[in-house]
C-alpha positions as CSV (number, residue, x, y, z in Angstrom):
1,X,7.3,-9.0,-0.4
2,X,3.8,-7.5,-1.0
3,X,3.5,-5.0,-3.9
4,X,1.9,-1.7,-3.2
5,X,-0.1,-1.5,-6.4
6,X,-1.7,1.8,-5.6
7,X,1.8,3.4,-5.8
8,X,2.2,2.2,-9.4
9,X,-1.2,3.8,-10.2
10,X,-0.1,7.0,-8.6
11,X,3.1,7.1,-10.6
12,X,0.9,6.8,-13.8
13,X,-1.1,9.9,-13.0
14,X,2.1,11.8,-12.0
15,X,3.8,10.9,-15.2
16,X,0.8,12.1,-17.2
17,X,0.7,15.3,-15.1
18,X,4.3,16.0,-16.1
19,X,3.6,15.3,-19.7
20,X,0.6,17.7,-19.9
21,X,2.6,20.3,-17.9
22,X,5.5,20.2,-20.4
23,X,3.1,20.3,-23.3
24,X,1.7,23.6,-21.9
25,X,5.2,25.0,-21.3
26,X,6.6,24.0,-24.7
27,X,3.5,25.5,-26.3
28,X,4.6,28.9,-24.9
29,X,2.2,29.2,-21.9
30,X,3.8,31.0,-18.9
31,X,0.9,30.4,-16.5
32,X,0.8,34.1,-15.5
33,X,-2.7,34.9,-14.2
34,X,-3.7,31.3,-14.1
35,X,-5.1,29.6,-11.0
36,X,-6.6,26.4,-9.7
37,X,-6.3,23.1,-11.7
38,X,-5.0,24.8,-14.8
39,X,-2.1,26.3,-13.0
40,X,-1.4,23.0,-11.2
41,X,-1.3,21.2,-14.5
42,X,1.3,23.7,-15.9
43,X,3.5,23.5,-12.8
44,X,4.7,19.9,-13.4
45,X,7.4,20.3,-10.8
46,X,4.8,19.6,-8.1
47,X,4.3,16.1,-9.6
48,X,8.1,15.6,-9.4
49,X,8.0,16.5,-5.7
50,X,5.4,13.8,-5.2
51,X,7.7,11.4,-7.0
52,X,10.3,12.2,-4.4
53,X,7.9,11.5,-1.6
54,X,7.1,8.2,-3.2
55,X,10.8,7.4,-3.6
56,X,11.5,8.0,0.1
57,X,8.6,5.7,1.1
58,X,9.3,3.0,-1.5
59,X,13.1,2.8,-0.9
60,X,12.7,2.5,2.8
61,X,10.0,-0.2,2.2
62,X,12.5,-2.1,-0.1
63,X,15.4,-1.8,2.3
64,X,13.3,-2.9,5.2
65,X,11.9,-6.0,3.4
66,X,14.7,-7.1,1.2
67,X,17.5,-6.9,3.9
68,X,20.2,-6.4,1.3
69,X,23.7,-5.1,2.0
70,X,24.8,-1.7,0.6
71,X,26.6,-3.1,-2.4
72,X,23.8,-5.3,-3.6
73,X,21.2,-2.5,-3.0
74,X,23.3,0.0,-5.1
75,X,23.8,-2.5,-7.9
76,X,20.0,-3.0,-8.2
77,X,19.2,0.7,-8.0
78,X,21.9,1.7,-10.6
79,X,20.6,-0.7,-13.2
80,X,17.1,0.4,-12.5
81,X,18.0,3.9,-13.5
82,X,21.0,4.0,-15.8
83,X,20.2,1.9,-18.9
84,X,17.1,3.8,-19.8
85,X,18.6,7.1,-18.7
86,X,21.7,6.7,-21.0
87,X,19.6,5.6,-24.0
88,X,17.2,8.6,-23.7
89,X,20.2,10.9,-23.2
90,X,21.8,9.7,-26.4
91,X,18.6,10.3,-28.3
92,X,18.2,13.7,-26.7
93,X,21.4,15.1,-28.2
94,X,20.0,15.5,-31.8
95,X,16.5,16.1,-30.5
96,X,17.7,19.2,-28.5
97,X,18.8,20.7,-31.8
98,X,15.3,20.3,-33.2
99,X,13.9,21.8,-30.0
100,X,15.9,25.0,-30.5
101,X,14.6,25.2,-34.1
102,X,11.0,24.7,-32.9
103,X,11.3,27.6,-30.4
104,X,12.6,30.0,-33.0
105,X,9.5,29.3,-35.1
106,X,7.2,29.5,-32.1
107,X,8.6,32.9,-31.3
108,X,7.6,34.1,-34.8
109,X,4.1,32.5,-34.8
110,X,3.2,33.4,-31.2
111,X,4.9,36.7,-30.3
112,X,3.7,36.5,-26.7
113,X,4.9,33.0,-26.0
114,X,7.2,32.6,-23.1
115,X,10.0,30.5,-24.6
116,X,13.3,32.4,-23.8
117,X,13.9,30.2,-20.8
118,X,13.2,27.1,-22.9
119,X,15.7,28.2,-25.5
120,X,18.3,28.7,-22.8
121,X,17.4,25.3,-21.2
122,X,17.8,23.2,-24.4
123,X,20.8,25.2,-25.7
124,X,22.8,25.1,-22.4
125,X,24.3,21.7,-23.0
126,X,25.9,22.7,-26.2
127,X,28.2,25.3,-24.6
128,X,30.3,22.4,-23.2
129,X,28.9,19.2,-24.6
130,X,31.7,16.8,-23.6
131,X,31.7,18.0,-20.0
132,X,27.9,17.6,-19.8
133,X,27.9,14.1,-21.3
134,X,30.5,12.9,-18.9
135,X,28.7,14.5,-16.0
136,X,25.4,12.9,-17.0
137,X,27.1,9.5,-17.4
138,X,27.7,9.4,-13.7
139,X,24.0,10.5,-12.9
140,X,25.5,13.1,-10.6
141,X,25.0,16.0,-13.0
142,X,22.4,17.4,-10.7
143,X,24.8,18.0,-7.9
144,X,27.1,20.2,-10.0
145,X,26.9,24.0,-9.0
146,X,26.4,26.6,-11.7
147,X,29.8,28.1,-11.3
148,X,31.5,24.8,-12.2
149,X,29.2,23.7,-15.1
150,X,26.3,25.9,-15.9
151,X,23.0,24.3,-16.6
152,X,24.3,20.8,-15.8
153,X,21.1,19.3,-14.2
154,X,18.9,20.1,-17.3
155,X,21.4,19.8,-20.2
156,X,20.1,18.0,-23.3
157,X,17.4,16.1,-21.4
158,X,15.7,18.5,-19.0
159,X,13.6,16.0,-16.9
160,X,16.8,14.1,-16.0
161,X,17.6,16.6,-13.3
162,X,15.3,14.6,-11.0
163,X,16.9,11.3,-12.0
164,X,20.2,12.6,-10.6
165,X,18.4,13.6,-7.5
166,X,17.0,10.1,-7.2
167,X,20.4,8.6,-7.6
168,X,21.9,10.9,-5.0
169,X,19.2,9.7,-2.6
170,X,19.8,6.1,-3.4
171,X,23.5,6.5,-2.5
172,X,22.6,7.7,1.0
173,X,19.3,5.8,1.6
174,X,20.7,2.7,3.4
175,X,22.7,4.9,5.8
176,X,19.6,7.0,6.5
177,X,17.5,3.9,7.1
178,X,20.1,2.6,9.6
179,X,20.1,5.9,11.4
180,X,16.3,6.0,11.5
181,X,16.1,2.5,12.8
182,X,18.9,2.4,15.3
183,X,18.6,4.9,18.2
184,X,17.2,8.3,19.1
185,X,20.8,9.7,19.0
186,X,21.3,8.5,15.4
187,X,18.0,10.0,14.3
188,X,18.9,13.3,15.9
189,X,22.3,13.3,14.2
190,X,20.7,12.5,10.9
191,X,18.1,15.2,11.3
192,X,20.8,17.8,12.2
193,X,22.9,16.9,9.2
194,X,19.9,17.2,6.9
195,X,18.9,20.6,8.3
196,X,22.4,21.9,8.2
197,X,22.9,20.6,4.6
198,X,19.6,22.2,3.5
199,X,20.5,25.6,5.0
200,X,24.1,25.7,3.8
201,X,23.3,24.4,0.3
202,X,20.5,26.9,-0.1
203,X,22.6,29.8,1.2
204,X,26.0,29.2,-0.4
205,X,25.3,27.0,-3.5
206,X,23.6,27.8,-6.8
207,X,22.5,24.6,-8.4
208,X,19.9,24.8,-11.3
209,X,16.5,23.3,-10.3
210,X,17.9,22.8,-6.8
211,X,18.9,19.3,-8.1
212,X,21.4,18.8,-5.3
213,X,20.0,16.4,-2.7
214,X,20.2,18.7,0.4
215,X,18.0,21.2,-1.5
216,X,15.2,18.7,-1.9
217,X,15.8,16.6,1.2
218,X,12.5,17.5,2.8
219,X,10.4,15.5,0.3
220,X,12.5,12.4,0.7
221,X,12.5,12.9,4.4
222,X,8.7,13.0,4.6
223,X,8.5,10.0,2.3
224,X,10.8,8.1,4.6
225,X,9.0,9.0,7.8
226,X,5.7,8.1,6.2
227,X,7.0,4.6,5.6
228,X,7.5,4.1,9.4
229,X,4.0,5.5,10.0
230,X,2.6,3.0,7.5
231,X,4.6,0.2,9.1
232,X,3.3,1.0,12.6
233,X,-0.3,1.6,11.5
234,X,-0.6,-1.5,9.4
235,X,1.0,-3.6,12.2
236,X,-1.5,-2.4,14.8
237,X,-4.6,-3.3,12.6
238,X,-6.4,0.0,13.1
239,X,-10.2,-0.2,12.8
240,X,-10.6,3.4,12.0
241,X,-10.5,4.4,8.3
242,X,-7.9,7.1,7.9
243,X,-8.5,8.4,4.4
244,X,-11.2,10.9,5.4
245,X,-8.9,12.1,8.2
246,X,-6.0,12.5,5.8
247,X,-8.2,14.6,3.4
248,X,-9.3,16.8,6.3
249,X,-5.7,17.4,7.4
250,X,-4.6,18.3,3.8
251,X,-7.5,20.7,3.3
252,X,-6.7,22.4,6.6
253,X,-3.0,22.7,5.7
254,X,-3.9,24.2,2.3
255,X,-6.2,26.7,3.9
256,X,-3.8,28.0,6.5
257,X,-0.8,28.0,4.1
258,X,-2.7,29.7,1.3
259,X,-0.1,28.5,-1.2
260,X,0.0,25.7,-3.8
261,X,3.5,24.9,-2.6
262,X,1.9,22.6,-0.1
263,X,0.2,20.6,-2.8
264,X,2.7,17.7,-2.9
265,X,2.5,17.1,0.9
266,X,-1.2,17.6,1.0
267,X,-1.7,15.1,-1.8
268,X,0.6,12.6,-0.1
269,X,-1.0,12.6,3.3
270,X,-4.4,11.2,2.2
271,X,-2.7,8.8,-0.2
272,X,-0.7,7.3,2.7
273,X,-3.9,7.0,4.7
274,X,-5.4,5.2,1.7
275,X,-2.5,2.7,1.7
276,X,-3.1,2.0,5.4
277,X,-6.8,1.6,4.9
278,X,-6.3,-0.9,2.1
279,X,-4.0,-3.0,4.3
280,X,-6.2,-3.0,7.3
281,X,-9.7,-3.2,5.7
282,X,-8.8,-5.1,2.5
283,X,-11.8,-3.8,0.5
284,X,-11.3,-1.5,-2.5
285,X,-13.3,1.7,-2.6
286,X,-13.8,4.0,-5.6
287,X,-10.7,6.2,-4.6
288,X,-8.5,3.2,-4.3
289,X,-9.8,1.8,-7.6
290,X,-8.6,5.0,-9.3
291,X,-5.0,4.0,-8.4
292,X,-5.5,0.2,-8.7
293,X,-7.3,-0.3,-12.0
294,X,-5.5,-2.2,-14.8
295,X,-4.8,0.9,-17.0
296,X,-3.3,2.9,-14.1
297,X,-1.2,-0.1,-13.1
298,X,0.1,-0.6,-16.6
299,X,1.0,3.1,-17.1
300,X,2.6,3.1,-13.7
301,X,4.8,0.2,-14.7
302,X,6.1,2.1,-17.6
303,X,6.0,5.5,-15.9
304,X,9.8,5.8,-15.8
305,X,9.9,5.4,-19.5
306,X,7.1,7.9,-19.9
307,X,8.9,10.4,-17.7
308,X,12.2,10.3,-19.6
309,X,10.9,9.9,-23.2
310,X,7.9,12.3,-23.3
311,X,10.0,15.4,-23.7
312,X,11.6,13.9,-26.8
313,X,8.2,13.0,-28.3
314,X,6.9,16.5,-27.6
315,X,9.8,18.1,-29.5
316,X,9.4,15.8,-32.5
317,X,5.6,16.1,-32.6
318,X,5.9,19.9,-32.3
319,X,8.3,19.9,-35.2
320,X,5.7,18.2,-37.4
321,X,2.9,20.5,-36.2
322,X,5.0,23.6,-37.0
323,X,6.1,22.2,-40.4
324,X,2.8,21.1,-41.7
325,X,0.1,23.1,-39.8
326,X,1.9,26.5,-39.6
327,X,0.3,29.3,-37.6
328,X,-2.7,27.6,-36.1
329,X,-4.1,29.1,-32.9
330,X,-1.9,28.5,-29.8
331,X,-4.6,26.7,-27.9
332,X,-5.2,24.3,-30.9
333,X,-1.5,23.9,-31.1
334,X,-1.4,22.7,-27.5
335,X,-4.4,20.3,-27.9
336,X,-2.9,18.6,-30.9
337,X,0.5,18.5,-29.3
338,X,-0.9,17.0,-26.0
339,X,-3.1,14.4,-27.6
340,X,-0.5,13.2,-30.1
341,X,2.3,13.2,-27.5
342,X,0.1,11.2,-25.1
343,X,-0.6,8.5,-27.6
344,X,2.9,8.3,-29.1
345,X,4.6,8.4,-25.7
346,X,2.7,5.4,-24.4
347,X,3.7,3.5,-27.5
348,X,7.4,4.6,-27.2
349,X,7.4,4.0,-23.5
350,X,6.0,0.5,-23.9
351,X,8.8,-0.3,-26.4
352,X,11.5,1.2,-24.1
353,X,10.2,-0.7,-21.1
354,X,10.3,-4.0,-22.9
355,X,13.6,-3.5,-24.6
356,X,15.7,-1.3,-22.3
357,X,14.2,-0.8,-18.9
358,X,13.2,-4.4,-18.2
359,X,16.4,-5.8,-19.5
360,X,18.4,-3.3,-17.3
361,X,16.4,-4.4,-14.2
362,X,17.1,-8.1,-15.2
363,X,20.9,-7.4,-15.5
364,X,20.9,-5.6,-12.1
365,X,18.9,-8.4,-10.5
366,X,21.4,-11.1,-11.8
367,X,24.5,-9.1,-10.7
368,X,22.9,-8.4,-7.3
369,X,21.9,-12.0,-6.8
370,X,25.4,-13.1,-7.7
371,X,27.0,-10.7,-5.2
372,X,24.5,-11.8,-2.5
373,X,25.4,-15.4,-3.1
374,X,29.1,-14.6,-2.9
375,X,28.6,-12.7,0.3
376,X,26.7,-15.7,1.8
377,X,29.5,-18.0,0.7
378,X,32.1,-16.0,2.4
379,X,30.1,-15.9,5.6
380,X,29.7,-19.7,5.6
381,X,33.4,-20.2,4.9
382,X,34.5,-17.9,7.7
383,X,36.1,-19.9,10.5
384,X,34.2,-19.7,13.9
385,X,35.5,-17.3,16.5
386,X,37.6,-19.0,19.2
């Protein structure tokens, strides 16, 4: 199965976007009055939305090419997420206490800093710690409404709300792929269920960060649909280069929408066109090189570790800054925090990838291969129909 290396590069830039955005947020910047690139950097949730688009595309790509049954697929996906997730969750328990102490000091040093929401975010898990830990252990903590367990999606390890969302998608992805691939009736039923789920969940449920799958289903949906467009376009060997067309479409959508909420989709459209161009024309242009160079591919390979560990590094680095540098200007606080966090997070993530993430994937692969072998054995031993 061909690896789409540009996607690994894209993951690298998205993980760094999230890291910088959280450094801005934890430095007390609200983003009020900001615009353009600076506002986009601070709003790291747009990067997470693009991660969801990637997930829809990549998971359908894997399902279509690996041809695994549901049980084998879920085993692989579980061990892709859970080992690193549970390790970082364990570390986040004491680190969240340090975060609360940091914010108390920040409030004194920078009176205008917007940190009340952050205090609530990191303190929420300690109101019912045992319940939150058990909920997180299932990776379904993002699907729990506020009235049942308040703050469940972001307790202890705030970025983990999207990991729960990923896991929820994985549980339904094979069924969705079957519906997409089978008949027009199945596709219509799937679309109807998704629309009804989106409307009902938005209207009647309150889930923090909208971390319940129906509340973010549109991003996974567009990612899934884009895989079929990619599959058709690469199979037809188009001579036209689509990247410029994709950029034009995205610019047009941004202009008519006049909102940055369209940024994830408007970024994804030309990127998908880039993937199609790379397949049909083989050569690597400057834009493609940005996603396919060695550094981007390496950071993309460890991007899951970057995503889950960076918030822990931010908190610990910030503790040292506050302890030894005191009331330095807020902008200098951010610069030191961002540069130190970037360097240390890459080191920590490399270690986590080698010791936890890669071993988790290896265990998942072995279990999945064993189950696949057993399934093939049962099929071969089954007596022929009379």
